[in-house]
C-alpha positions in Angstrom: 0.0 -0.1 -0.2 2.8 2.6 -0.3 0.6 4.2 -3.2 -1.4 5.3 -0.4 1.3 7.5 1.6 2.2 8.4 -2.4 -1.3 10.6 -2.7 -2.0 11.0 1.3 -4.9 13.9 0.1 -6.5 11.7 -2.6 -6.5 8.6 0.0 -8.3 10.7 2.8 -10.2 12.2 0.6 -11.1 8.5 -0.3 -11.5 7.3 3.1 -14.1 10.4 3.6 -16.2 9.5 0.6 -15.7 5.5 1.6 -17.7 6.9 5.0 -20.2 8.8 3.5 -21.2 6.2 1.2 -22.0 3.8 4.4 -23.5 6.2 6.5 -25.6 7.3 3.4 -27.3 3.5 2.7 -27.2 2.5 6.7 -29.7 6.2 6.7 -31.2 4.2 3.8 -31.6 1.1 5.5 -33.5 2.8 8.2 -35.8 5.5 6.6 -36.6 3.5 3.7 -36.0 0.0 4.5 -37.5 0.6 8.0 -34.5 -1.2 9.8 -34.1 0.0 13.3 -30.0 0.2 13.8 -29.3 -1.6 16.9 -26.8 0.5 19.8 -23.6 -1.5 18.2 -25.3 -0.3 14.6 -25.1 2.6 16.3 -21.9 3.0 18.2 -20.3 2.0 14.5 -22.1 5.0 13.1 -20.5 7.0 15.4 -17.1 5.4 14.0 -17.4 6.3 10.5 -18.8 9.5 11.5 -15.6 10.1 13.2 -13.8 8.8 10.0 -15.3 10.5 7.8 -14.6 14.3 9.6 -11.0 13.0 9.8 -10.5 12.1 6.2 -12.0 15.3 4.8 -10.3 17.8 7.7 -7.2 15.4 6.5 -7.7 15.6 3.0 -8.7 19.5 3.0 -5.4 20.6 5.7 -2.7 18.2 4.0 0.0 17.6 6.5 0.2 16.4 10.2 -1.0 13.1 8.0 0.8 11.3 11.2 -2.0 12.8 13.3 -4.6 12.5 11.1 -3.9 8.3 10.8 -3.2 8.1 14.4 -7.1 9.8 15.2 -8.2 7.3 11.8 -6.3 4.6 13.3 -8.3 4.7 17.4 -12.2 4.9 15.2 -11.5 2.2 12.5 -10.1 0.2 16.4 -13.3 1.0 17.9 -15.4 0.4 14.7 -14.3 -3.4 14.6 -14.2 -3.9 18.3 -17.7 -2.7 18.0 -18.7 -4.9 14.8 -16.3 -7.8 15.9 -18.7 -7.3 19.5 -22.2 -7.9 17.0 -21.1 -10.8 14.6 -19.9 -13.0 17.6 -23.5 -11.6 18.7 -24.7 -12.9 15.6 -23.3 -16.4 15.2 -24.0 -17.4 19.2 -26.5 -20.2 19.5 -30.0 -18.7 19.9 -30.5 -19.8 23.3 -27.8 -18.2 24.6 -28.6 -14.2 22.6 -29.1 -12.0 25.2 -32.8 -10.9 25.7 -33.4 -7.3 23.8 -32.8 -4.2 26.3 -33.7 -0.4 26.0 -33.0 1.0 23.3 -30.2 3.7 23.0 -32.2 6.5 23.9 -33.7 5.5 26.2 -30.7 4.9 28.2 -29.2 8.4 27.1 -32.3 9.2 28.9 -32.2 7.5 32.2 -28.7 5.6 32.8 -26.1 7.2 33.6 -23.3 7.3 31.3 -21.6 4.1 32.9 -23.9 2.7 33.5 -25.6 3.3 29.2 -22.3 2.7 28.1 -22.1 -0.8 29.9 -25.4 -2.0 28.4 -24.5 -0.2 24.9 -21.5 -2.3 25.1 -22.8 -5.6 26.2 -25.4 -5.5 22.9 -29.0 -7.0 23.2 -31.0 -9.7 21.0 -31.8 -7.0 18.5 -27.8 -6.8 18.3 -27.7 -10.2 17.0 -30.8 -10.1 14.5 -29.9 -10.5 10.9 -31.8 -8.9 8.2 -29.5 -8.2 5.7 -27.0 -9.9 3.7 -24.9 -9.4 0.7 -22.6 -12.0 -1.1 -23.3 -14.4 2.2 -22.2 -11.3 5.3 -23.8 -9.6 7.2 -24.0 -5.8 7.6 -21.8 -6.1 11.1 -19.4 -8.5 9.1 -19.3 -6.2 6.1 -18.3 -3.0 8.1 -15.8 -5.9 10.2 -13.9 -6.7 7.3 -14.4 -2.5 6.2 -13.0 -1.2 9.9 -9.9 -3.4 9.3 -8.7 -2.2 5.7 -9.3 0.7 7.5 -7.3 -0.1 10.2 -4.6 -1.0 8.2 -4.6 2.6 5.9 -4.8 4.7 9.0 -1.9 2.5 10.7 0.3 3.3 7.6 -0.1 6.8 7.8 0.3 6.3 11.7 3.5 5.2 11.2 5.2 6.4 8.3 3.3 9.3 7.3 4.3 12.4 6.2 3.0 16.3 4.6 2.7 16.3 1.0 1.2 18.4 -1.2 -0.2 15.6 -3.3 
């Protein structure tokens, strides 16, 4: 992937475009296909949003690529861990899937932050449901794959990035 380091503005622009596309499709699934996102899906969306904003800032700025690469790597790692948790829940036997809990908005309104975060990352039965597949993979599995690709690219910039005007 050395070509990524040769054209950092293009690489970070592509990151922003890919994340914007994922977020747009997630909104399409939610508002057109009526697939409500589970709490873990919402966390992944937040990670994609952070990645998109980081990509835009890095593409515009063109400097401090190690900093932007580090931020992107942390967001991709967080998203990957969250997607991994959801994939794990989706592959549990039906009798071991946790029961559905309150939705995110209820948790925000009624629980302290520490309890809300604990419940959020624990996941629920809704997080184990698979309502969409493409090429045999669920949304969470595709998300895990993409977070891995983004993490690898971001680590290149975090570890070896340099300022460039390209």
